[in-house]
N, C-alpha and C positions, 0 to 999 in steps of 0.2 A: 373418497380420497381421505388420504393424511397428509399434512402440510410439517416440512421435514425443514431441518436444518443442518447442514456440512458443514465441517472446518475444511477448508482444502489447502494443501501445497503445493508448491508450483515455483517450477525455475520458468523464469521469464523468457532465456536466452532461445530464439529460432520462434517464440510465440509474436504473434501481434496485438498482443493484449488480453485482458479478458473478454470483450465485448466482439458478438460475432463482427467479423468482418469478410468483404469479398476478395481481399488480397492475399489471406495466408490463416494458416491455423489460428485459433484461439480457443485458449482455456474453456469458454462457454461451450464451444463448437463440441470439442470434445467431450465433455464431460453431458451436454446434452444426447451425443450418440451414446455414449457408455450407459447412459440411464434410458435409452430407449431401448436396449437390449433387456434391460433387466424389465421394464416394464411391455413390454411391447407394443409401444404406441408411443410417438413422439412426447417430447415431456421438454414444458418450458424452466430457467434456470435463472433466478437475479440477484445477482450479488453485491454485497455492502459496499464494496466499491469497482470502481472502473481503469482497472489496472492499464498502463500504455503498453507498448509492444518492450519487451526489455526488463520488465518491471519484476521483482518477482513478492512471493505470498509466502509468509511461514503460517498464517489464521486466517484465511479471506473465508466470509459467512455466506454463504448461499444457499436459499430455499429452494423447495422444489414440491409439486402435490405427485403424489403416489399410491399406489393403491394401499388401501388400510388393512387388508387382510394379510397381501404380502408382507409389508413392512412389521405386521403385529407378529406374523407368524416369525418372521427372521430377518430382524434389523439390523443384523452384521451382513447382511447381503449388500446393503447398500454403503459398507463400507468394501468389504474384501471383494465382492463380487463386483461392483462397480469399477475396484480398480485393475480388476482382472483386462477390463475392457481402457484405459487409460494407456495413453504415453506413461513411459517410466518418469518424465518431466513432471508428470500433475499426480497426487496423491488426495484422495479422501482418507482424512484421520479421525475422523467423528462424526457422531450423527444424532440427535435428540427430534423428539415430536415436538412441535411450534401449534399456535393458537390458526385454525384456519384464516384468519386477518392478518397475521404476523406477515410482513416485508420484510426483508435483509435490510434495504436499503434509508426507507422511508420511516422504520421503527430504530434504527442505529442511533445510541444518544452521543457514541465519542468512538472515533477511528483515531489509530496509530499507527506510524512509521517509522522504521530505522532507515538512517543513510549511513551507509560503509563510504570510508575515504581508506584507502591504501596508500601509507605514507614513505615514501623510499626515494630514492635514486634510482633503484634498477625497477624497471617494470616488471610484474606480475607474470609470472607463468599460470600458477596455481588458481589464482583469483583474479586473472583477470575480464571473467565476465560476472562476477560479484563486488566488486570494489568500481568506484572510481577511484584508477593511479593519477596522484599527485607527489609529480617527483620535488617540488622543493619543499622545504621544510615548513609546517606549518605551525603558528604559534598560538595552540590552542588554547590558555590563559585568556587572550586577546578576543578569540572567538568566542569563548563564554561568556568573558565580559560583555562585547555586542551582542549577543542572542537575550542578554537580559530584557532588552527594549522591544524585543517584541511579543514575550509571554502578557498575555491579558487579552480584551476585546478590541480589536482595533478596523480598522478598515483596511484591507488590506491588497488593495488596487496598483499599488507597485511589484507585486508580484503575483499578480494574475495574467495569465497569458492568456493571448486573442485567443477566442475562439472557445471562452468559458460560457457555458450556460447558465452560472447560478443567477440567480433573481437579485440578489447583492453581494457585495462585496465584504462583509460585517464578517469574521467568524472570531470565535475565541481560541487564542492559540493556549493551552493550560499546561504543557509543559515542553520546553526547549531546553534540551542537556545534553551536553559534549565530554564525551568520558575516553579517554585514549587508552588502548588497549597493545602497548607497544607499535609494531609499522602500522595498524587497523584505527581508526579514529570514528566510532559510532558516534550518530547523532541521531538523538530519540525527540519525536515529538509524539505530542496527542493535543487533538484539538474534537471541537464539536462536530465540524467537518473540514473539507480542506477546497480551496479553489484550483482548478485545474493546472497544474504543472507549480503549484504555490510550495510545495513541499524544495521541488529541486531549484526552485528560483530563489530561495531562500540559503538554500546549500552554497549556491553560487556566488551569493552577495558574503555569506559567512565568511569562503575562501579568500575572499578580497581582501579582508581582513586579515586570517590565517599568514596571507605571501606576503601583507605588510602594504600593499596597494591602498588600502584604505584607514582610517582612523576607525577605532569601536564608535566613535559616537555618529558615523555617519550614515551606519544601518538605519539610526534613528530618524536622520534627516530623510533619507531613502522613503522609510515605512510613512513618514507626514508628508512627502510629497506625492502621494498614490498616483505617483506616474511609474508606467512600467520601465518607461527607457531609462529611468534614475535605477532601476535594479542592473545587479550583473546579467551575465547569461547563465542559460539552465544549466544545472548540471547533469553526465548523464544520465538515464534512465537506468543503467546496469547495476547502479550503487543502490537502488531503493529496491526494500520492501515493504510491504500492507506485513500489519504484528498483530494487530488487534480490533477487534468491532465489539462494542461494547453496547448491551440491549438491558431492556429492566430484567434484573432476576439473573442474568447469565453476560456470557463473553465468549467472542471466538475460541479464545485461548484455554478458555474448560473444556468444550467442547473437545479441541484439539487433544489435549492431555488424557479422557477422562479413560 
């Protein structure tokens, strides 16, 4: 067997997230079914992150074990061949070999997400499942000021959803960058790892600053409280994108663009 790493792009609308579920289609289900048709036997896949229903990915890293002879003779079968068996909203962008002990989740050194807000008074038609529509004007400079207090290694319990299975709430948020592009506001996150709903909970609180309900300093107080009740409501899933997974020697965006 040969362990391979694949970079996936998917549109989360209409899917129940990455992980196998009993109540609807998932990315893992579709990918494992497609790989089984290539391999002629069941294949189990493991991803760098377990995205929720509605969340998108531009370069999700997934590993699987496949036939070494088949892969060496036709590696692109695991891109083009697999894609022929996937729905149009899921695509394998690239593939490479990895060591037999490599694990997409446990060997990941850094993960990156982007959250997108559509900020105008009229609801979007084209972008309605790609952004969180926010009709109230957002004060981006104040949001940028508030975001500074979250960058670093902290206890993020205030932004940790109920049901989080992480053993510790301590995370190192390495980047939190907010960029306006016309009507779209992009919020970029990089961290060693994220707690359950952490990104969406931070975004919800940043929006409270943006609409003027909170002052920037309040976000620091929310962080220090270590109490989920002090933070704002969770932002919708459909504005969230998994953008990169970083490992020793490579990352998922490199595989996707190779």
